[in-house]
VOGU-545136 format. One record per atom (N, C-alpha, C): chain; residue in one letter; residue number from 1; y, x, z; atom name. Coordinates in steps of 0.001 Angstrom, whole numbers, always signed. Each point is the difference from the previous one (the first is absolute). Last residue first. Example, Ala and Ser with C-alpha at 12.3 -4.5 7.8 and 13.67 -1.06 7.14 Angstrom:
2
ATOM:A:S:2:-2250:+12850:+7080:N $
ATOM:A:S:2:+1190:+820:+60:CA $
ATOM:A:S:2:+1090:-770:+730:C $
ATOM:A:A:1:-5720:+290:-70:N $
ATOM:A:A:1:+1190:-890:+0:CA $
ATOM:A:A:1:+1200:+900:+0:C $
//
This chain:
153
ATOM:A:V:153:-21028:+167869:-110425:N $
ATOM:A:V:153:-316:+1205:-777:CA $
ATOM:A:V:153:+992:+1078:+236:C $
ATOM:A:G:152:-1107:-3826:+3820:N $
ATOM:A:G:152:+483:+133:-1380:CA $
ATOM:A:G:152:-324:+1333:-614:C $
ATOM:A:V:151:+1014:-1158:+5413:N $
ATOM:A:V:151:-944:-450:-1023:CA $
ATOM:A:V:151:+596:+234:-1372:C $
ATOM:A:T:150:+669:+1167:+5734:N $
ATOM:A:T:150:+402:+276:-1381:CA $
ATOM:A:T:150:-1106:-433:-949:C $
ATOM:A:G:149:-71:-70:+4973:N $
ATOM:A:G:149:+267:-1223:-747:CA $
ATOM:A:G:149:+410:+199:-1447:C $
ATOM:A:D:148:-1449:+3372:+3423:N $
ATOM:A:D:148:+1401:-426:+130:CA $
ATOM:A:D:148:+372:-1239:-818:C $
ATOM:A:I:147:-4645:+1764:+839:N $
ATOM:A:I:147:+860:+949:+702:CA $
ATOM:A:I:147:+1388:-569:+228:C $
ATOM:A:A:146:-3345:-2326:-2536:N $
ATOM:A:A:146:-318:-29:+1425:CA $
ATOM:A:A:146:+904:+923:+813:C $
ATOM:A:E:145:+328:-41:-4739:N $
ATOM:A:E:145:+491:-1257:+532:CA $
ATOM:A:E:145:-261:-95:+1507:C $
ATOM:A:R:144:-1745:+3699:-2296:N $
ATOM:A:R:144:+1472:+78:+120:CA $
ATOM:A:R:144:+558:-1295:+582:C $
ATOM:A:L:143:-4652:+166:-901:N $
ATOM:A:L:143:+358:+932:+1070:CA $
ATOM:A:L:143:+1506:+37:+210:C $
ATOM:A:L:142:-1680:-2526:-3622:N $
ATOM:A:L:142:-295:-631:+1289:CA $
ATOM:A:L:142:+390:+897:+1175:C $
ATOM:A:D:141:+486:+1731:-4381:N $
ATOM:A:D:141:+856:-1186:+162:CA $
ATOM:A:D:141:-186:-616:+1381:C $
ATOM:A:A:140:-2881:+3489:-1312:N $
ATOM:A:A:140:+1315:+482:+443:CA $
ATOM:A:A:140:+982:-1159:+187:C $
ATOM:A:H:139:-4271:-862:-1827:N $
ATOM:A:H:139:-103:+308:+1430:CA $
ATOM:A:H:139:+1371:+412:+550:C $
ATOM:A:G:138:-192:-608:-4555:N $
ATOM:A:G:138:-161:-1297:+660:CA $
ATOM:A:G:138:-143:+177:+1503:C $
ATOM:A:N:137:+26:+3797:-2612:N $
ATOM:A:N:137:+1357:-519:+147:CA $
ATOM:A:N:137:-18:-1414:+563:C $
ATOM:A:H:136:-4081:+2099:-1066:N $
ATOM:A:H:136:+571:+492:+1252:CA $
ATOM:A:H:136:+1455:-421:+181:C $
ATOM:A:R:135:-2241:-1247:-3999:N $
ATOM:A:R:135:-752:-527:+1143:CA $
ATOM:A:R:135:+645:+424:+1316:C $
ATOM:A:A:134:+1742:+1806:-3960:N $
ATOM:A:A:134:+301:-1434:+79:CA $
ATOM:A:A:134:-689:-620:+1215:C $
ATOM:A:Y:133:-905:+4563:-1020:N $
ATOM:A:Y:133:+1334:-219:+563:CA $
ATOM:A:Y:133:+295:-1482:+167:C $
ATOM:A:E:132:-4023:+1060:-2126:N $
ATOM:A:E:132:-38:+458:+1395:CA $
ATOM:A:E:132:+1357:-205:+683:C $
ATOM:A:H:131:-369:-896:-4664:N $
ATOM:A:H:131:-759:-975:+795:CA $
ATOM:A:H:131:+36:+362:+1488:C $
ATOM:A:V:130:+1852:+3060:-2964:N $
ATOM:A:V:130:+838:-1206:-6:CA $
ATOM:A:V:130:-665:-1064:+874:C $
ATOM:A:L:129:-2504:+3855:-742:N $
ATOM:A:L:129:+1059:+186:+989:CA $
ATOM:A:L:129:+976:-1172:+33:C $
ATOM:A:H:128:-3445:-17:-3237:N $
ATOM:A:H:128:-572:-123:+1338:CA $
ATOM:A:H:128:+1079:+170:+1067:C $
ATOM:A:L:127:+1221:+768:-4435:N $
ATOM:A:L:127:-226:-1427:+217:CA $
ATOM:A:L:127:-575:-241:+1393:C $
ATOM:A:M:126:+486:+4434:-1354:N $
ATOM:A:M:126:+1313:-608:+214:CA $
ATOM:A:M:126:-128:-1491:+262:C $
ATOM:A:V:125:-3916:+2314:-1097:N $
ATOM:A:V:125:+500:+445:+1305:CA $
ATOM:A:V:125:+1350:-649:+294:C $
ATOM:A:M:124:-1885:-693:-4237:N $
ATOM:A:M:124:-720:-748:+1022:CA $
ATOM:A:M:124:+485:+358:+1401:C $
ATOM:A:R:123:+1800:+2451:-3601:N $
ATOM:A:R:123:+426:-1401:-91:CA $
ATOM:A:R:123:-683:-842:+1093:C $
ATOM:A:L:122:-1359:+4434:-622:N $
ATOM:A:L:122:+1274:-43:+703:CA $
ATOM:A:L:122:+531:-1431:+4:C $
ATOM:A:S:121:-5220:+291:-458:N $
ATOM:A:S:121:+1160:+479:-739:CA $
ATOM:A:S:121:+1233:-23:+902:C $
ATOM:A:V:120:-5626:+569:+901:N $
ATOM:A:V:120:+1196:-817:+200:CA $
ATOM:A:V:120:+1151:+633:-778:C $
ATOM:A:D:119:-5913:+61:+499:N $
ATOM:A:D:119:+1257:+548:-502:CA $
ATOM:A:D:119:+1137:-982:+247:C $
ATOM:A:K:118:-4342:+156:+3315:N $
ATOM:A:K:118:+330:-322:-1392:CA $
ATOM:A:K:118:+1327:+636:-386:C $
ATOM:A:G:117:-2107:-238:+4511:N $
ATOM:A:G:117:-1093:+323:-899:CA $
ATOM:A:G:117:+267:-374:-1446:C $
ATOM:A:W:116:+2650:-240:+4312:N $
ATOM:A:W:116:-399:-1221:-695:CA $
ATOM:A:W:116:-1159:+237:-947:C $
ATOM:A:R:115:+1619:+3676:+2425:N $
ATOM:A:R:115:-117:-1058:+1011:CA $
ATOM:A:R:115:-482:-1301:-628:C $
ATOM:A:A:114:+1072:+3791:-2714:N $
ATOM:A:A:114:-1309:+103:+650:CA $
ATOM:A:A:114:-211:-1123:+1009:C $
ATOM:A:N:113:+2952:+289:-4534:N $
ATOM:A:N:113:+220:-266:+1413:CA $
ATOM:A:N:113:-1357:-47:+688:C $
ATOM:A:H:112:+2114:+2276:-4816:N $
ATOM:A:H:112:-1121:-621:+707:CA $
ATOM:A:H:112:+352:-155:+1473:C $
ATOM:A:V:111:+3643:-193:-4123:N $
ATOM:A:V:111:-751:+955:+799:CA $
ATOM:A:V:111:-1143:-741:+682:C $
ATOM:A:T:110:+4069:-623:-4256:N $
ATOM:A:T:110:-1124:-493:+793:CA $
ATOM:A:T:110:-688:+1154:+727:C $
ATOM:A:V:109:+4770:-1864:-2859:N $
ATOM:A:V:109:-682:+1182:+523:CA $
ATOM:A:V:109:-1057:-489:+980:C $
ATOM:A:D:108:+3250:-2847:-2231:N $
ATOM:A:D:108:-1435:-102:-248:CA $
ATOM:A:D:108:-768:+1260:+395:C $
ATOM:A:L:107:+4801:-628:+39:N $
ATOM:A:L:107:-567:-757:+1115:CA $
ATOM:A:L:107:-1504:-168:-147:C $
ATOM:A:S:106:+2283:+4346:-2135:N $
ATOM:A:S:106:+144:-1446:-164:CA $
ATOM:A:S:106:-556:-681:+1245:C $
ATOM:A:E:105:+701:+4676:-105:N $
ATOM:A:E:105:+178:-223:-1436:CA $
ATOM:A:E:105:+194:-1475:-304:C $
ATOM:A:A:104:+1457:+2215:+4754:N $
ATOM:A:A:104:-1183:-525:-692:CA $
ATOM:A:A:104:+326:-246:-1469:C $
ATOM:A:E:103:+3224:+1406:+3379:N $
ATOM:A:E:103:-705:+1070:-698:CA $
ATOM:A:E:103:-1226:-485:-767:C $
ATOM:A:R:102:+2683:-2979:+2705:N $
ATOM:A:R:102:+860:+601:-1036:CA $
ATOM:A:R:102:-761:+1007:-855:C $
ATOM:A:E:101:-2220:-1900:+3769:N $
ATOM:A:E:101:+197:-987:-1070:CA $
ATOM:A:E:101:+828:+589:-1144:C $
ATOM:A:I:100:-526:+2607:+3827:N $
ATOM:A:I:100:-1286:-129:-688:CA $
ATOM:A:I:100:+120:-985:-1158:C $
ATOM:A:R:99:+3721:+401:+2801:N $
ATOM:A:R:99:-203:+1233:-779:CA $
ATOM:A:R:99:-1287:-88:-814:C $
ATOM:A:R:98:+923:-3459:+3020:N $
ATOM:A:R:98:+898:-74:-1159:CA $
ATOM:A:R:98:-142:+1238:-891:C $
ATOM:A:A:97:-2407:-71:+4048:N $
ATOM:A:A:97:-518:-1024:-915:CA $
ATOM:A:A:97:+861:-81:-1259:C $
ATOM:A:H:96:+1453:+2803:+3498:N $
ATOM:A:H:96:-1181:+564:-666:CA $
ATOM:A:H:96:-551:-985:-1026:C $
ATOM:A:E:95:+3469:-1574:+2666:N $
ATOM:A:E:95:+498:+1016:-938:CA $
ATOM:A:E:95:-1152:+679:-745:C $
ATOM:A:I:94:-1083:-3033:+3408:N $
ATOM:A:I:94:+574:-718:-1141:CA $
ATOM:A:I:94:+527:+992:-1038:C $
ATOM:A:E:93:-1552:+1724:+4078:N $
ATOM:A:E:93:-1108:-451:-842:CA $
ATOM:A:E:93:+496:-781:-1214:C $
ATOM:A:N:92:+3193:+1399:+3157:N $
ATOM:A:N:92:-627:+1177:-598:CA $
ATOM:A:N:92:-1133:-408:-945:C $
ATOM:A:Q:91:+2037:-3309:+2628:N $
ATOM:A:Q:91:+865:+404:-1108:CA $
ATOM:A:Q:91:-558:+1222:-725:C $
ATOM:A:W:90:-2308:-1411:+3870:N $
ATOM:A:W:90:-78:-1024:-1047:CA $
ATOM:A:W:90:+830:+400:-1217:C $
ATOM:A:A:89:+233:+2710:+3884:N $
ATOM:A:A:89:-1314:+119:-646:CA $
ATOM:A:A:89:-115:-974:-1167:C $
ATOM:A:S:88:+3879:-321:+2578:N $
ATOM:A:S:88:-23:+1286:-686:CA $
ATOM:A:S:88:-1317:+181:-744:C $
ATOM:A:F:87:+505:-3737:+2783:N $
ATOM:A:F:87:+738:-153:-1257:CA $
ATOM:A:F:87:+53:+1298:-785:C $
ATOM:A:A:86:-2111:+43:+4272:N $
ATOM:A:A:86:-705:-890:-927:CA $
ATOM:A:A:86:+714:-109:-1338:C $
ATOM:A:E:85:+2032:+2604:+3517:N $
ATOM:A:E:85:-1295:+550:-399:CA $
ATOM:A:E:85:-667:-854:-1083:C $
ATOM:A:E:84:+4063:-1582:+1896:N $
ATOM:A:E:84:+211:+1242:-749:CA $
ATOM:A:E:84:-1314:+564:-526:C $
ATOM:A:R:83:-82:-3758:+2902:N $
ATOM:A:R:83:+496:-349:-1332:CA $
ATOM:A:R:83:+94:+1259:-859:C $
ATOM:A:S:82:-3500:+460:+3860:N $
ATOM:A:S:82:+1427:-326:-89:CA $
ATOM:A:S:82:+341:-379:-1435:C $
ATOM:A:S:81:-4754:+77:+3530:N $
ATOM:A:S:81:+735:+445:-1189:CA $
ATOM:A:S:81:+1474:-401:+73:C $
ATOM:A:G:80:-4002:-1041:+2883:N $
ATOM:A:G:80:+598:+1294:+306:CA $
ATOM:A:G:80:+858:+544:-1118:C $
ATOM:A:S:79:-2209:-4284:-335:N $
ATOM:A:S:79:+546:+19:+1356:CA $
ATOM:A:S:79:+661:+1329:+358:C $
ATOM:A:A:78:-2256:-2136:-4093:N $
ATOM:A:A:78:+1205:+833:-45:CA $
ATOM:A:A:78:+618:+171:+1381:C $
ATOM:A:D:77:-4584:-1689:-2771:N $
ATOM:A:D:77:+410:+215:+1383:CA $
ATOM:A:D:77:+1149:+996:+32:C $
ATOM:A:Y:76:-1996:-1019:-4163:N $
ATOM:A:Y:76:+626:-1209:+545:CA $
ATOM:A:Y:76:+489:+185:+1424:C $
ATOM:A:A:75:-2529:+3311:-2501:N $
ATOM:A:A:75:+1443:+33:-213:CA $
ATOM:A:A:75:+698:-1206:+597:C $
ATOM:A:A:74:-4776:+452:-135:N $
ATOM:A:A:74:+599:+796:+1073:CA $
ATOM:A:A:74:+1522:+28:-119:C $
ATOM:A:Q:73:-2968:-1957:-3297:N $
ATOM:A:Q:73:+475:-903:+1049:CA $
ATOM:A:Q:73:+680:+761:+1143:C $
ATOM:A:F:72:-2206:+2189:-3690:N $
ATOM:A:F:72:+1322:-512:-372:CA $
ATOM:A:F:72:+587:-905:+1082:C $
ATOM:A:D:71:-3644:+4078:+180:N $
ATOM:A:D:71:+162:-1386:+440:CA $
ATOM:A:D:71:+1425:-477:-289:C $
ATOM:A:G:70:-2302:+4533:-587:N $
ATOM:A:G:70:+181:-891:-1144:CA $
ATOM:A:G:70:+157:-1464:+354:C $
ATOM:A:D:69:-375:+3999:+3003:N $
ATOM:A:D:69:-1291:-492:-493:CA $
ATOM:A:D:69:+135:-1044:-1116:C $
ATOM:A:D:68:+3717:+2141:+2321:N $
ATOM:A:D:68:-852:+1113:-413:CA $
ATOM:A:D:68:-1310:-486:-621:C $
ATOM:A:S:67:+5061:-2336:+353:N $
ATOM:A:S:67:-1408:-141:+348:CA $
ATOM:A:S:67:-797:+1176:-547:C $
ATOM:A:W:66:+4800:-943:-741:N $
ATOM:A:W:66:-223:-366:+1400:CA $
ATOM:A:W:66:-1459:-142:+386:C $
ATOM:A:V:65:+1521:+1460:-4459:N $
ATOM:A:V:65:+1075:+454:+887:CA $
ATOM:A:V:65:-358:-228:+1465:C $
ATOM:A:L:64:-3814:+984:-3725:N $
ATOM:A:L:64:+963:-1059:+263:CA $
ATOM:A:L:64:+1031:+526:+996:C $
ATOM:A:P:63:-2321:+3689:-3038:N $
ATOM:A:P:63:-327:-958:+1072:CA $
ATOM:A:P:63:+1024:-1139:+40:C $
ATOM:A:L:62:-1822:+3101:-4192:N $
ATOM:A:L:62:+1217:-317:+730:CA $
ATOM:A:L:62:-320:-1030:+1084:C $
ATOM:A:D:61:-3012:+1754:-3483:N $
ATOM:A:D:61:-106:+531:+1354:CA $
ATOM:A:D:61:+1237:-272:+860:C $
ATOM:A:H:60:-355:-1347:-4703:N $
ATOM:A:H:60:-1092:-599:+762:CA $
ATOM:A:H:60:-83:+467:+1447:C $
ATOM:A:E:59:+3393:-386:-4038:N $
ATOM:A:E:59:+88:+880:+1169:CA $
ATOM:A:E:59:-1039:-494:+1014:C $
ATOM:A:E:58:+1254:-1907:-4549:N $
ATOM:A:E:58:-1261:+699:+268:CA $
ATOM:A:E:58:+121:+1089:+1079:C $
ATOM:A:G:57:+3116:-3514:-1976:N $
ATOM:A:G:57:+335:+1423:+13:CA $
ATOM:A:G:57:-1196:+901:+267:C $
ATOM:A:I:56:-600:-4735:+73:N $
ATOM:A:I:56:+555:+347:-1316:CA $
ATOM:A:I:56:+318:+1491:-83:C $
ATOM:A:T:55:-1840:-1299:+4217:N $
ATOM:A:T:55:-774:-557:-1110:CA $
ATOM:A:T:55:+552:+466:-1344:C $
ATOM:A:R:54:+2074:+1458:+4065:N $
ATOM:A:R:54:-1423:+303:+130:CA $
ATOM:A:R:54:-800:-507:-1196:C $
ATOM:A:R:53:+4755:-796:+114:N $
ATOM:A:R:53:-291:+1429:+107:CA $
ATOM:A:R:53:-1488:+294:+13:C $
ATOM:A:F:52:+1465:-4615:-440:N $
ATOM:A:F:52:+702:+848:-969:CA $
ATOM:A:F:52:-421:+1459:+94:C $
ATOM:A:W:51:-2021:-3267:+2927:N $
ATOM:A:W:51:-143:-417:-1391:CA $
ATOM:A:W:51:+680:+935:-983:C $
ATOM:A:A:50:+183:+835:+4763:N $
ATOM:A:A:50:-1394:-87:-437:CA $
ATOM:A:A:50:-106:-324:-1483:C $
ATOM:A:R:49:+4306:+79:+2078:N $
ATOM:A:R:49:-610:+1336:-26:CA $
ATOM:A:R:49:-1402:-54:-594:C $
ATOM:A:E:48:+2279:-4066:+771:N $
ATOM:A:E:48:+644:+748:-1092:CA $
ATOM:A:E:48:-680:+1360:-166:C $
ATOM:A:V:47:-1395:-2486:+3662:N $
ATOM:A:V:47:-457:-621:-1242:CA $
ATOM:A:V:47:+589:+731:-1205:C $
ATOM:A:E:46:+1436:+1280:+4325:N $
ATOM:A:E:46:-1394:+392:-228:CA $
ATOM:A:E:46:-514:-538:-1335:C $
ATOM:A:A:45:+4235:-1352:+1363:N $
ATOM:A:A:45:+51:+1435:-299:CA $
ATOM:A:A:45:-1410:+500:-300:C $
ATOM:A:M:44:+409:-4361:+1502:N $
ATOM:A:M:44:+344:+115:-1417:CA $
ATOM:A:M:44:+201:+1454:-408:C $
ATOM:A:H:43:-889:-951:+4551:N $
ATOM:A:H:43:-1154:-363:-821:CA $
ATOM:A:H:43:+317:+173:-1484:C $
ATOM:A:R:42:+3517:+599:+3067:N $
ATOM:A:R:42:-971:+1094:+100:CA $
ATOM:A:R:42:-1214:-275:-894:C $
ATOM:A:V:41:+3149:-3408:+364:N $
ATOM:A:V:41:+594:+1133:-720:CA $
ATOM:A:V:41:-974:+1173:+3:C $
ATOM:A:L:40:-1213:-3706:+2560:N $
ATOM:A:L:40:-90:-300:-1434:CA $
ATOM:A:L:40:+572:+1132:-838:C $
ATOM:A:G:39:+419:+272:+4671:N $
ATOM:A:G:39:-1385:+197:-399:CA $
ATOM:A:G:39:-211:-290:-1477:C $
ATOM:A:L:38:+4157:-951:+1903:N $
ATOM:A:L:38:-166:+1452:-119:CA $
ATOM:A:L:38:-1429:+340:-408:C $
ATOM:A:L:37:+947:-4492:+875:N $
ATOM:A:L:37:+711:+436:-1207:CA $
ATOM:A:L:37:-172:+1501:-212:C $
ATOM:A:S:36:-3956:-2176:+2583:N $
ATOM:A:S:36:+1447:+7:+222:CA $
ATOM:A:S:36:+660:+410:-1309:C $
ATOM:A:L:35:-5263:-1107:+2460:N $
ATOM:A:L:35:+876:-66:-1164:CA $
ATOM:A:L:35:+1464:-87:+409:C $
ATOM:A:T:34:-4309:+100:+2547:N $
ATOM:A:T:34:+1016:+1027:+241:CA $
ATOM:A:T:34:+1019:+21:-1140:C $
ATOM:A:S:33:-3540:-4005:+2205:N $
ATOM:A:S:33:+540:+751:-1131:CA $
ATOM:A:S:33:+1019:+1033:+456:C $
ATOM:A:P:32:-2614:-3497:+2533:N $
ATOM:A:P:32:-288:+1423:+167:CA $
ATOM:A:P:32:+578:+866:-1110:C $
ATOM:A:P:31:+3157:-2781:+1732:N $
ATOM:A:P:31:-1288:+581:+335:CA $
ATOM:A:P:31:-1132:-765:-691:C $
ATOM:A:M:30:+4771:+215:-2330:N $
ATOM:A:M:30:-594:-699:+1135:CA $
ATOM:A:M:30:-1368:+605:+279:C $
ATOM:A:A:29:+3763:+2172:-2584:N $
ATOM:A:A:29:-86:-1408:-356:CA $
ATOM:A:A:29:-491:-844:+1171:C $
ATOM:A:Q:28:+2659:+4628:+936:N $
ATOM:A:Q:28:-1261:-435:-593:CA $
ATOM:A:Q:28:-51:-1517:-161:C $
ATOM:A:R:27:+4024:+3988:+124:N $
ATOM:A:R:27:-441:-1248:+624:CA $
ATOM:A:R:27:-1207:-555:-742:C $
ATOM:A:R:26:+2710:+3974:-1145:N $
ATOM:A:R:26:-1342:+170:+583:CA $
ATOM:A:R:26:-543:-1294:+609:C $
ATOM:A:L:25:+4408:+264:-1870:N $
ATOM:A:L:25:-940:+307:-1083:CA $
ATOM:A:L:25:-1433:+161:+501:C $
ATOM:A:E:24:+3504:-613:+3144:N $
ATOM:A:E:24:-195:-1223:-783:CA $
ATOM:A:E:24:-1019:+222:-1119:C $
ATOM:A:D:23:+1221:+3732:+2580:N $
ATOM:A:D:23:-729:-973:+829:CA $
ATOM:A:D:23:-272:-1288:-770:C $
ATOM:A:D:22:+2648:+3411:-2114:N $
ATOM:A:D:22:-1409:+360:+155:CA $
ATOM:A:D:22:-792:-1043:+787:C $
ATOM:A:G:21:+4350:-1926:-2326:N $
ATOM:A:G:21:-294:+1245:+703:CA $
ATOM:A:G:21:-1490:+216:+150:C $
ATOM:A:L:20:+2877:-2740:-3980:N $
ATOM:A:L:20:-816:-139:+1203:CA $
ATOM:A:L:20:-242:+1375:+611:C $
ATOM:A:D:19:+2279:-1184:-4320:N $
ATOM:A:D:19:+808:-292:+1185:CA $
ATOM:A:D:19:-808:-246:+1271:C $
ATOM:A:A:18:-2870:-335:-4411:N $
ATOM:A:A:18:+1397:+444:+112:CA $
ATOM:A:A:18:+627:-440:+1317:C $
ATOM:A:C:17:-4500:-903:-1992:N $
ATOM:A:C:17:+117:+901:+1147:CA $
ATOM:A:C:17:+1452:+404:+285:C $
ATOM:A:K:16:-1287:-2735:-3726:N $
ATOM:A:K:16:-522:-718:+1170:CA $
ATOM:A:K:16:+137:+838:+1272:C $
ATOM:A:M:15:+1146:+1910:-4180:N $
ATOM:A:M:15:+992:-985:+415:CA $
ATOM:A:M:15:-464:-762:+1244:C $
ATOM:A:A:14:-2976:+3049:-2052:N $
ATOM:A:A:14:+1114:+718:+632:CA $
ATOM:A:A:14:+1040:-977:+536:C $
ATOM:A:L:13:-3514:-1790:-2505:N $
ATOM:A:L:13:-485:+476:+1299:CA $
ATOM:A:L:13:+1109:+739:+738:C $
ATOM:A:T:12:+1001:-1369:-4340:N $
ATOM:A:T:12:-130:-1153:+892:CA $
ATOM:A:T:12:-493:+428:+1376:C $
ATOM:A:A:11:+223:+3168:-3504:N $
ATOM:A:A:11:+1332:-319:+530:CA $
ATOM:A:A:11:-54:-1177:+969:C $
ATOM:A:R:10:-3942:+1131:-2278:N $
ATOM:A:R:10:+356:+1103:+903:CA $
ATOM:A:R:10:+1339:-293:+668:C $
ATOM:A:H:9:-1359:-2969:-3309:N $
ATOM:A:H:9:-759:-187:+1239:CA $
ATOM:A:H:9:+235:+1128:+991:C $
ATOM:A:F:8:+2063:+276:-4258:N $
ATOM:A:F:8:+498:-1194:+697:CA $
ATOM:A:F:8:-716:-160:+1339:C $
ATOM:A:D:7:-1536:+3345:-2931:N $
ATOM:A:D:7:+1233:+391:+690:CA $
ATOM:A:D:7:+622:-1176:+752:C $
ATOM:A:L:6:-3792:-915:-2601:N $
ATOM:A:L:6:-367:+902:+1085:CA $
ATOM:A:L:6:+1247:+431:+778:C $
ATOM:A:H:5:+626:-2617:-3857:N $
ATOM:A:H:5:-600:-781:+1089:CA $
ATOM:A:H:5:-377:+888:+1184:C $
ATOM:A:G:4:+1698:+2137:-3884:N $
ATOM:A:G:4:+1008:-872:+605:CA $
ATOM:A:G:4:-545:-791:+1166:C $
ATOM:A:R:3:-2959:+2634:-2592:N $
ATOM:A:R:3:+919:+855:+769:CA $
ATOM:A:R:3:+1025:-854:+738:C $
ATOM:A:L:2:-2884:-2213:-2965:N $
ATOM:A:L:2:-693:+436:+1213:CA $
ATOM:A:L:2:+908:+853:+876:C $
ATOM:A:M:1:+1670:-1308:-4170:N $
ATOM:A:M:1:-99:-1141:+870:CA $
ATOM:A:M:1:-697:+389:+1313:C $
//
């Protein structure tokens, strides 16, 4: 069930970005926010990387894609980014996440998360990502509607 919901939300974000060019994907919500559809894709690449590779995969020294100092918000500013760059990074992180999940003995595999100071399971990470995607897909709904009026799932 978690796998299905996570893949549904990944597909929803991709669908919200479908058929848009770089300029449309970079269109920001409203000042002072730098939030854009492309920024959401970049942010979710960072989230996938941090939770699956850095936390569950224990690649602790793996840097974020768009921030040298660990600032997840830096990914939101997609002003110099392209669809190709952002989607390539995002898809790469999704493939790593799926590999880590496939190779895990169970969803109850647990590792220590230094940032939170407690143990987390793969199940909790997947649930957290479902929540994270759902929240940002709500943002994506509004961003897409502002671009061209497209609404719906």
